[in-house]
HTML snippet that shows the backbone in 3Dmol.js (N, CA, C, O; Angstrom):
<script src="https://3Dmol.org/build/3Dmol-min.js"></script>
<div id="view" style="width:600px;height:400px;position:relative"></div>
<script>
const pdb = `
ATOM      1  N   MET A   1     -58.089  19.448  30.023  1.00  0.00           N
ATOM      2  CA  MET A   1     -57.479  19.999  31.180  1.00  0.00           C
ATOM      3  C   MET A   1     -57.827  21.549  31.058  1.00  0.00           C
ATOM      4  O   MET A   1     -57.067  22.395  30.588  1.00  0.00           O
ATOM      5  N   ASN A   2     -59.035  21.765  31.534  1.00  0.00           N
ATOM      6  CA  ASN A   2     -59.429  23.374  31.708  1.00  0.00           C
ATOM      7  C   ASN A   2     -58.953  23.811  32.934  1.00  0.00           C
ATOM      8  O   ASN A   2     -59.336  23.245  33.958  1.00  0.00           O
ATOM      9  N   THR A   3     -58.086  24.841  32.983  1.00  0.00           N
ATOM     10  CA  THR A   3     -57.672  25.547  34.186  1.00  0.00           C
ATOM     11  C   THR A   3     -58.303  26.731  34.444  1.00  0.00           C
ATOM     12  O   THR A   3     -57.995  27.320  35.479  1.00  0.00           O
ATOM     13  N   LYS A   4     -59.242  27.266  33.607  1.00  0.00           N
ATOM     14  CA  LYS A   4     -60.027  28.434  33.860  1.00  0.00           C
ATOM     15  C   LYS A   4     -60.807  28.470  34.934  1.00  0.00           C
ATOM     16  O   LYS A   4     -61.487  27.463  35.128  1.00  0.00           O
ATOM     17  N   GLN A   5     -60.914  29.490  35.806  1.00  0.00           N
ATOM     18  CA  GLN A   5     -61.848  29.538  36.935  1.00  0.00           C
ATOM     19  C   GLN A   5     -63.200  30.012  36.323  1.00  0.00           C
ATOM     20  O   GLN A   5     -63.200  30.606  35.245  1.00  0.00           O
ATOM     21  N   PRO A   6     -64.212  29.784  36.917  1.00  0.00           N
ATOM     22  CA  PRO A   6     -65.609  30.186  36.605  1.00  0.00           C
ATOM     23  C   PRO A   6     -65.796  31.653  36.984  1.00  0.00           C
ATOM     24  O   PRO A   6     -65.404  32.125  38.052  1.00  0.00           O
ATOM     25  N   THR A   7     -66.484  32.404  35.935  1.00  0.00           N
ATOM     26  CA  THR A   7     -66.454  33.767  36.065  1.00  0.00           C
ATOM     27  C   THR A   7     -67.655  34.387  36.771  1.00  0.00           C
ATOM     28  O   THR A   7     -68.003  35.536  36.498  1.00  0.00           O
ATOM     29  N   THR A   8     -68.303  33.632  37.689  1.00  0.00           N
ATOM     30  CA  THR A   8     -69.343  33.861  38.499  1.00  0.00           C
ATOM     31  C   THR A   8     -68.909  35.013  39.508  1.00  0.00           C
ATOM     32  O   THR A   8     -67.779  35.006  39.995  1.00  0.00           O
ATOM     33  N   VAL A   9     -69.893  36.061  39.826  1.00  0.00           N
ATOM     34  CA  VAL A   9     -69.455  37.052  40.747  1.00  0.00           C
ATOM     35  C   VAL A   9     -70.283  36.792  42.040  1.00  0.00           C
ATOM     36  O   VAL A   9     -71.492  36.590  41.926  1.00  0.00           O
ATOM     37  N   PRO A  10     -69.711  36.789  43.218  1.00  0.00           N
ATOM     38  CA  PRO A  10     -70.533  36.653  44.418  1.00  0.00           C
ATOM     39  C   PRO A  10     -71.648  37.757  44.605  1.00  0.00           C
ATOM     40  O   PRO A  10     -71.533  38.868  44.088  1.00  0.00           O
ATOM     41  N   ASP A  11     -72.579  37.439  45.264  1.00  0.00           N
ATOM     42  CA  ASP A  11     -73.893  38.245  45.598  1.00  0.00           C
ATOM     43  C   ASP A  11     -73.442  39.724  46.081  1.00  0.00           C
ATOM     44  O   ASP A  11     -74.037  40.695  45.615  1.00  0.00           O
ATOM     45  N   GLU A  12     -72.458  39.887  46.955  1.00  0.00           N
ATOM     46  CA  GLU A  12     -71.989  41.108  47.461  1.00  0.00           C
ATOM     47  C   GLU A  12     -71.513  42.007  46.407  1.00  0.00           C
ATOM     48  O   GLU A  12     -71.727  43.219  46.429  1.00  0.00           O
ATOM     49  N   GLN A  13     -70.825  41.363  45.428  1.00  0.00           N
ATOM     50  CA  GLN A  13     -70.126  42.242  44.490  1.00  0.00           C
ATOM     51  C   GLN A  13     -70.983  42.379  43.150  1.00  0.00           C
ATOM     52  O   GLN A  13     -70.636  43.131  42.239  1.00  0.00           O
ATOM     53  N   ALA A  14     -71.978  41.693  43.114  1.00  0.00           N
ATOM     54  CA  ALA A  14     -72.837  41.523  41.990  1.00  0.00           C
ATOM     55  C   ALA A  14     -73.516  42.960  41.702  1.00  0.00           C
ATOM     56  O   ALA A  14     -73.529  43.394  40.550  1.00  0.00           O
ATOM     57  N   ASN A  15     -74.066  43.674  42.748  1.00  0.00           N
ATOM     58  CA  ASN A  15     -74.509  44.976  42.472  1.00  0.00           C
ATOM     59  C   ASN A  15     -73.731  46.170  43.165  1.00  0.00           C
ATOM     60  O   ASN A  15     -73.998  46.405  44.344  1.00  0.00           O
ATOM     61  N   PRO A  16     -72.864  46.873  42.561  1.00  0.00           N
ATOM     62  CA  PRO A  16     -72.022  47.864  43.171  1.00  0.00           C
ATOM     63  C   PRO A  16     -72.658  48.941  43.755  1.00  0.00           C
ATOM     64  O   PRO A  16     -72.097  49.576  44.649  1.00  0.00           O
ATOM     65  N   GLU A  17     -73.938  49.270  43.296  1.00  0.00           N
ATOM     66  CA  GLU A  17     -74.645  50.303  43.881  1.00  0.00           C
ATOM     67  C   GLU A  17     -74.926  50.248  45.309  1.00  0.00           C
ATOM     68  O   GLU A  17     -74.917  51.249  46.027  1.00  0.00           O
ATOM     69  N   THR A  18     -75.181  49.037  45.721  1.00  0.00           N
ATOM     70  CA  THR A  18     -75.524  48.649  47.220  1.00  0.00           C
ATOM     71  C   THR A  18     -74.406  49.021  48.011  1.00  0.00           C
ATOM     72  O   THR A  18     -74.686  49.233  49.191  1.00  0.00           O
ATOM     73  N   ASP A  19     -73.160  49.166  47.670  1.00  0.00           N
ATOM     74  CA  ASP A  19     -72.088  49.603  48.401  1.00  0.00           C
ATOM     75  C   ASP A  19     -72.069  51.095  48.430  1.00  0.00           C
ATOM     76  O   ASP A  19     -71.232  51.595  49.182  1.00  0.00           O
ATOM     77  N   LYS A  20     -72.735  51.788  47.841  1.00  0.00           N
ATOM     78  CA  LYS A  20     -72.608  53.197  47.888  1.00  0.00           C
ATOM     79  C   LYS A  20     -73.400  53.770  49.053  1.00  0.00           C
ATOM     80  O   LYS A  20     -74.510  53.299  49.301  1.00  0.00           O
ATOM     81  N   PRO A  21     -72.910  54.725  49.756  1.00  0.00           N
ATOM     82  CA  PRO A  21     -73.687  55.293  50.803  1.00  0.00           C
ATOM     83  C   PRO A  21     -74.813  56.248  50.290  1.00  0.00           C
ATOM     84  O   PRO A  21     -74.738  56.679  49.140  1.00  0.00           O
ATOM     85  N   ASP A  22     -75.790  56.571  51.054  1.00  0.00           N
ATOM     86  CA  ASP A  22     -76.858  57.510  50.717  1.00  0.00           C
ATOM     87  C   ASP A  22     -76.302  58.751  50.235  1.00  0.00           C
ATOM     88  O   ASP A  22     -76.828  59.283  49.257  1.00  0.00           O
ATOM     89  N   ASP A  23     -75.302  59.280  50.799  1.00  0.00           N
ATOM     90  CA  ASP A  23     -74.929  60.633  50.383  1.00  0.00           C
ATOM     91  C   ASP A  23     -73.682  60.746  49.412  1.00  0.00           C
ATOM     92  O   ASP A  23     -72.858  61.661  49.395  1.00  0.00           O
ATOM     93  N   TYR A  24     -73.720  59.598  48.590  1.00  0.00           N
ATOM     94  CA  TYR A  24     -72.646  59.355  47.465  1.00  0.00           C
ATOM     95  C   TYR A  24     -72.866  60.634  46.361  1.00  0.00           C
ATOM     96  O   TYR A  24     -73.915  61.051  45.870  1.00  0.00           O
ATOM     97  N   LEU A  25     -71.593  61.048  46.184  1.00  0.00           N
ATOM     98  CA  LEU A  25     -71.652  62.335  45.115  1.00  0.00           C
ATOM     99  C   LEU A  25     -70.783  61.657  43.966  1.00  0.00           C
ATOM    100  O   LEU A  25     -69.764  60.992  44.152  1.00  0.00           O
ATOM    101  N   PRO A  26     -71.421  61.975  42.656  1.00  0.00           N
ATOM    102  CA  PRO A  26     -70.680  61.466  41.547  1.00  0.00           C
ATOM    103  C   PRO A  26     -69.329  62.233  41.220  1.00  0.00           C
ATOM    104  O   PRO A  26     -69.127  63.317  41.765  1.00  0.00           O
ATOM    105  N   PRO A  27     -68.491  61.747  40.427  1.00  0.00           N
ATOM    106  CA  PRO A  27     -67.282  62.562  40.257  1.00  0.00           C
ATOM    107  C   PRO A  27     -67.455  63.900  39.761  1.00  0.00           C
ATOM    108  O   PRO A  27     -68.343  64.182  38.956  1.00  0.00           O
ATOM    109  N   ARG A  28     -66.630  64.733  40.222  1.00  0.00           N
ATOM    110  CA  ARG A  28     -66.623  66.090  39.855  1.00  0.00           C
ATOM    111  C   ARG A  28     -66.681  66.400  38.370  1.00  0.00           C
ATOM    112  O   ARG A  28     -67.374  67.341  37.983  1.00  0.00           O
ATOM    113  N   ARG A  29     -65.982  65.648  37.513  1.00  0.00           N
ATOM    114  CA  ARG A  29     -66.003  65.782  36.143  1.00  0.00           C
ATOM    115  C   ARG A  29     -67.332  65.624  35.340  1.00  0.00           C
ATOM    116  O   ARG A  29     -67.683  66.252  34.341  1.00  0.00           O
ATOM    117  N   THR A  30     -68.028  64.574  36.056  1.00  0.00           N
ATOM    118  CA  THR A  30     -69.480  64.507  35.338  1.00  0.00           C
ATOM    119  C   THR A  30     -70.432  65.545  35.814  1.00  0.00           C
ATOM    120  O   THR A  30     -71.390  65.796  35.083  1.00  0.00           O
ATOM    121  N   VAL A  31     -70.308  66.152  36.883  1.00  0.00           N
ATOM    122  CA  VAL A  31     -71.092  67.292  37.283  1.00  0.00           C
ATOM    123  C   VAL A  31     -70.734  68.729  36.691  1.00  0.00           C
ATOM    124  O   VAL A  31     -71.545  69.550  36.264  1.00  0.00           O
ATOM    125  N   HIS A  32     -69.389  68.854  36.755  1.00  0.00           N
ATOM    126  CA  HIS A  32     -68.963  70.197  36.097  1.00  0.00           C
ATOM    127  C   HIS A  32     -68.052  69.835  34.841  1.00  0.00           C
ATOM    128  O   HIS A  32     -66.989  69.221  34.942  1.00  0.00           O
ATOM    129  N   GLN A  33     -68.546  70.248  33.760  1.00  0.00           N
ATOM    130  CA  GLN A  33     -67.590  70.040  32.583  1.00  0.00           C
ATOM    131  C   GLN A  33     -66.320  70.790  32.590  1.00  0.00           C
ATOM    132  O   GLN A  33     -66.307  71.881  33.161  1.00  0.00           O
ATOM    133  N   PRO A  34     -65.306  70.364  32.055  1.00  0.00           N
ATOM    134  CA  PRO A  34     -64.006  71.130  32.116  1.00  0.00           C
ATOM    135  C   PRO A  34     -64.098  71.993  31.098  1.00  0.00           C
ATOM    136  O   PRO A  34     -64.713  71.727  30.065  1.00  0.00           O
ATOM    137  N   GLU A  35     -63.403  73.258  31.344  1.00  0.00           N
ATOM    138  CA  GLU A  35     -63.267  74.509  30.598  1.00  0.00           C
ATOM    139  C   GLU A  35     -63.137  74.065  28.984  1.00  0.00           C
ATOM    140  O   GLU A  35     -63.779  74.633  28.100  1.00  0.00           O
ATOM    141  N   LYS A  36     -62.277  73.044  28.760  1.00  0.00           N
ATOM    142  CA  LYS A  36     -61.977  72.674  27.324  1.00  0.00           C
ATOM    143  C   LYS A  36     -63.127  72.184  26.601  1.00  0.00           C
ATOM    144  O   LYS A  36     -63.303  72.480  25.420  1.00  0.00           O
ATOM    145  N   GLU A  37     -63.987  71.383  27.312  1.00  0.00           N
ATOM    146  CA  GLU A  37     -65.228  70.739  26.558  1.00  0.00           C
ATOM    147  C   GLU A  37     -66.185  71.978  26.363  1.00  0.00           C
ATOM    148  O   GLU A  37     -66.859  72.043  25.335  1.00  0.00           O
ATOM    149  N   LYS A  38     -66.259  72.964  27.330  1.00  0.00           N
ATOM    150  CA  LYS A  38     -67.143  74.093  27.098  1.00  0.00           C
ATOM    151  C   LYS A  38     -66.610  74.900  25.751  1.00  0.00           C
ATOM    152  O   LYS A  38     -67.368  75.089  24.800  1.00  0.00           O
ATOM    153  N   TRP A  39     -65.366  75.313  25.759  1.00  0.00           N
ATOM    154  CA  TRP A  39     -64.909  76.018  24.460  1.00  0.00           C
ATOM    155  C   TRP A  39     -65.175  75.189  23.338  1.00  0.00           C
ATOM    156  O   TRP A  39     -65.716  75.664  22.340  1.00  0.00           O
ATOM    157  N   LEU A  40     -64.807  73.845  23.417  1.00  0.00           N
ATOM    158  CA  LEU A  40     -64.866  73.006  22.054  1.00  0.00           C
ATOM    159  C   LEU A  40     -66.445  73.142  21.508  1.00  0.00           C
ATOM    160  O   LEU A  40     -66.632  73.211  20.294  1.00  0.00           O
ATOM    161  N   LYS A  41     -67.456  73.175  22.342  1.00  0.00           N
ATOM    162  CA  LYS A  41     -68.654  73.216  21.670  1.00  0.00           C
ATOM    163  C   LYS A  41     -68.851  74.617  21.091  1.00  0.00           C
ATOM    164  O   LYS A  41     -69.527  74.658  20.062  1.00  0.00           O
ATOM    165  N   TYR A  42     -68.410  75.699  21.540  1.00  0.00           N
ATOM    166  CA  TYR A  42     -68.387  76.966  20.898  1.00  0.00           C
ATOM    167  C   TYR A  42     -67.529  77.189  19.624  1.00  0.00           C
ATOM    168  O   TYR A  42     -67.809  77.996  18.737  1.00  0.00           O
ATOM    169  N   PHE A  43     -66.359  76.303  19.649  1.00  0.00           N
ATOM    170  CA  PHE A  43     -65.534  76.350  18.539  1.00  0.00           C
ATOM    171  C   PHE A  43     -66.233  75.750  17.214  1.00  0.00           C
ATOM    172  O   PHE A  43     -66.288  76.320  16.124  1.00  0.00           O
ATOM    173  N   TYR A  44     -66.762  74.463  17.539  1.00  0.00           N
ATOM    174  CA  TYR A  44     -67.307  73.834  16.483  1.00  0.00           C
ATOM    175  C   TYR A  44     -68.558  74.610  16.030  1.00  0.00           C
ATOM    176  O   TYR A  44     -68.789  74.629  14.821  1.00  0.00           O
ATOM    177  N   ARG A  45     -69.378  75.243  16.863  1.00  0.00           N
ATOM    178  CA  ARG A  45     -70.520  75.994  16.510  1.00  0.00           C
ATOM    179  C   ARG A  45     -70.137  77.197  15.646  1.00  0.00           C
ATOM    180  O   ARG A  45     -70.826  77.577  14.699  1.00  0.00           O
ATOM    181  N   THR A  46     -68.989  77.773  16.036  1.00  0.00           N
ATOM    182  CA  THR A  46     -68.445  78.866  15.181  1.00  0.00           C
ATOM    183  C   THR A  46     -67.969  78.506  13.825  1.00  0.00           C
ATOM    184  O   THR A  46     -68.196  79.224  12.851  1.00  0.00           O
ATOM    185  N   LEU A  47     -67.235  77.269  13.755  1.00  0.00           N
ATOM    186  CA  LEU A  47     -66.868  76.801  12.436  1.00  0.00           C
ATOM    187  C   LEU A  47     -68.015  76.585  11.587  1.00  0.00           C
ATOM    188  O   LEU A  47     -67.979  76.883  10.393  1.00  0.00           O
ATOM    189  N   LEU A  48     -69.141  76.028  12.199  1.00  0.00           N
ATOM    190  CA  LEU A  48     -70.347  75.745  11.355  1.00  0.00           C
ATOM    191  C   LEU A  48     -70.970  76.902  10.730  1.00  0.00           C
ATOM    192  O   LEU A  48     -71.352  76.844   9.562  1.00  0.00           O
ATOM    193  N   TRP A  49     -71.103  78.022  11.488  1.00  0.00           N
ATOM    194  CA  TRP A  49     -71.509  79.188  11.060  1.00  0.00           C
ATOM    195  C   TRP A  49     -70.628  79.938  10.074  1.00  0.00           C
ATOM    196  O   TRP A  49     -71.094  80.629   9.168  1.00  0.00           O
ATOM    197  N   LEU A  50     -69.234  79.751  10.314  1.00  0.00           N
ATOM    198  CA  LEU A  50     -68.309  80.398   9.182  1.00  0.00           C
ATOM    199  C   LEU A  50     -68.667  79.684   7.906  1.00  0.00           C
ATOM    200  O   LEU A  50     -68.827  80.327   6.868  1.00  0.00           O
ATOM    201  N   PHE A  51     -68.803  78.319   7.949  1.00  0.00           N
ATOM    202  CA  PHE A  51     -69.049  77.566   6.650  1.00  0.00           C
ATOM    203  C   PHE A  51     -70.182  77.942   5.966  1.00  0.00           C
ATOM    204  O   PHE A  51     -70.189  78.150   4.753  1.00  0.00           O
ATOM    205  N   ILE A  52     -71.327  78.057   6.826  1.00  0.00           N
ATOM    206  CA  ILE A  52     -72.570  78.524   6.284  1.00  0.00           C
ATOM    207  C   ILE A  52     -72.515  79.994   5.551  1.00  0.00           C
ATOM    208  O   ILE A  52     -73.065  80.258   4.482  1.00  0.00           O
ATOM    209  N   LEU A  53     -71.840  80.774   6.242  1.00  0.00           N
ATOM    210  CA  LEU A  53     -71.664  82.164   5.894  1.00  0.00           C
ATOM    211  C   LEU A  53     -70.807  82.157   4.448  1.00  0.00           C
ATOM    212  O   LEU A  53     -71.224  82.818   3.497  1.00  0.00           O
ATOM    213  N   LEU A  54     -69.822  81.518   4.373  1.00  0.00           N
ATOM    214  CA  LEU A  54     -68.945  81.265   3.213  1.00  0.00           C
ATOM    215  C   LEU A  54     -69.729  80.751   2.050  1.00  0.00           C
ATOM    216  O   LEU A  54     -69.561  81.275   0.948  1.00  0.00           O
ATOM    217  N   VAL A  55     -70.628  79.702   2.219  1.00  0.00           N
ATOM    218  CA  VAL A  55     -71.420  79.234   1.222  1.00  0.00           C
ATOM    219  C   VAL A  55     -72.495  80.372   0.745  1.00  0.00           C
ATOM    220  O   VAL A  55     -72.728  80.596  -0.443  1.00  0.00           O
ATOM    221  N   ILE A  56     -73.003  80.933   1.632  1.00  0.00           N
ATOM    222  CA  ILE A  56     -73.855  82.034   1.163  1.00  0.00           C
ATOM    223  C   ILE A  56     -73.284  83.258   0.601  1.00  0.00           C
ATOM    224  O   ILE A  56     -73.923  83.948  -0.193  1.00  0.00           O
ATOM    225  N   GLY A  57     -72.041  83.563   1.007  1.00  0.00           N
ATOM    226  CA  GLY A  57     -71.243  84.435   0.275  1.00  0.00           C
ATOM    227  C   GLY A  57     -70.925  84.242  -1.041  1.00  0.00           C
ATOM    228  O   GLY A  57     -71.064  85.099  -1.914  1.00  0.00           O
ATOM    229  N   LEU A  58     -70.438  82.972  -1.227  1.00  0.00           N
ATOM    230  CA  LEU A  58     -70.138  82.393  -2.570  1.00  0.00           C
ATOM    231  C   LEU A  58     -71.165  82.276  -3.475  1.00  0.00           C
ATOM    232  O   LEU A  58     -70.953  82.476  -4.671  1.00  0.00           O
ATOM    233  N   LEU A  59     -72.416  81.933  -2.995  1.00  0.00           N
ATOM    234  CA  LEU A  59     -73.612  81.863  -3.900  1.00  0.00           C
ATOM    235  C   LEU A  59     -74.042  83.269  -4.259  1.00  0.00           C
ATOM    236  O   LEU A  59     -74.457  83.455  -5.403  1.00  0.00           O
ATOM    237  N   ALA A  60     -73.983  84.378  -3.323  1.00  0.00           N
ATOM    238  CA  ALA A  60     -74.268  85.670  -3.659  1.00  0.00           C
ATOM    239  C   ALA A  60     -73.248  86.117  -4.719  1.00  0.00           C
ATOM    240  O   ALA A  60     -73.674  86.744  -5.689  1.00  0.00           O
ATOM    241  N   TRP A  61     -72.098  85.880  -4.626  1.00  0.00           N
ATOM    242  CA  TRP A  61     -70.976  86.341  -5.455  1.00  0.00           C
ATOM    243  C   TRP A  61     -71.245  85.762  -6.856  1.00  0.00           C
ATOM    244  O   TRP A  61     -71.205  86.530  -7.818  1.00  0.00           O
ATOM    245  N   GLY A  62     -71.499  84.530  -7.023  1.00  0.00           N
ATOM    246  CA  GLY A  62     -71.921  83.934  -8.168  1.00  0.00           C
ATOM    247  C   GLY A  62     -73.111  84.379  -8.963  1.00  0.00           C
ATOM    248  O   GLY A  62     -73.171  84.463 -10.189  1.00  0.00           O
ATOM    249  N   TRP A  63     -74.068  84.657  -8.072  1.00  0.00           N
ATOM    250  CA  TRP A  63     -75.345  85.299  -8.631  1.00  0.00           C
ATOM    251  C   TRP A  63     -75.047  86.462  -9.175  1.00  0.00           C
ATOM    252  O   TRP A  63     -75.466  86.718 -10.304  1.00  0.00           O
ATOM    253  N   ARG A  64     -74.280  87.359  -8.474  1.00  0.00           N
ATOM    254  CA  ARG A  64     -73.921  88.755  -9.011  1.00  0.00           C
ATOM    255  C   ARG A  64     -73.169  88.583 -10.357  1.00  0.00           C
ATOM    256  O   ARG A  64     -73.452  89.273 -11.337  1.00  0.00           O
ATOM    257  N   LEU A  65     -72.268  87.699 -10.366  1.00  0.00           N
ATOM    258  CA  LEU A  65     -71.502  87.553 -11.542  1.00  0.00           C
ATOM    259  C   LEU A  65     -72.214  87.133 -12.892  1.00  0.00           C
ATOM    260  O   LEU A  65     -71.860  87.486 -14.018  1.00  0.00           O
ATOM    261  N   LEU A  66     -73.403  86.222 -12.535  1.00  0.00           N
ATOM    262  CA  LEU A  66     -74.181  85.950 -13.621  1.00  0.00           C
ATOM    263  C   LEU A  66     -75.154  86.918 -14.071  1.00  0.00           C
ATOM    264  O   LEU A  66     -75.621  86.830 -15.207  1.00  0.00           O
ATOM    265  N   GLN A  67     -75.522  87.898 -13.220  1.00  0.00           N
ATOM    266  CA  GLN A  67     -76.367  89.027 -13.532  1.00  0.00           C
ATOM    267  C   GLN A  67     -75.635  90.147 -14.303  1.00  0.00           C
ATOM    268  O   GLN A  67     -76.239  90.787 -15.164  1.00  0.00           O
ATOM    269  N   GLY A  68     -74.464  90.369 -14.034  1.00  0.00           N
ATOM    270  CA  GLY A  68     -73.829  91.314 -14.554  1.00  0.00           C
ATOM    271  C   GLY A  68     -72.831  91.328 -15.541  1.00  0.00           C
ATOM    272  O   GLY A  68     -72.338  92.395 -15.906  1.00  0.00           O
TER     273      GLY A  68
END
`;
const viewer = $3Dmol.createViewer("view");
viewer.addModel(pdb, "pdb");
viewer.setStyle({}, {cartoon: {color: "spectrum"}});
viewer.zoomTo();
viewer.render();
</script>
């Protein structure tokens, strides 16, 4: 006794892009990034550069200790 309905989609609903008008606009969020996402990119890039500078500084400090 299988009570499940078949999962076929009628032809009208099969392609949702046919329902969109010619002047369809995407959601604002996809066109314009929120401020939080813009700042997040700069934050991670700054963290990366700080880590690189820390490694360079520690290497220079260690090299100076070995020389002197």
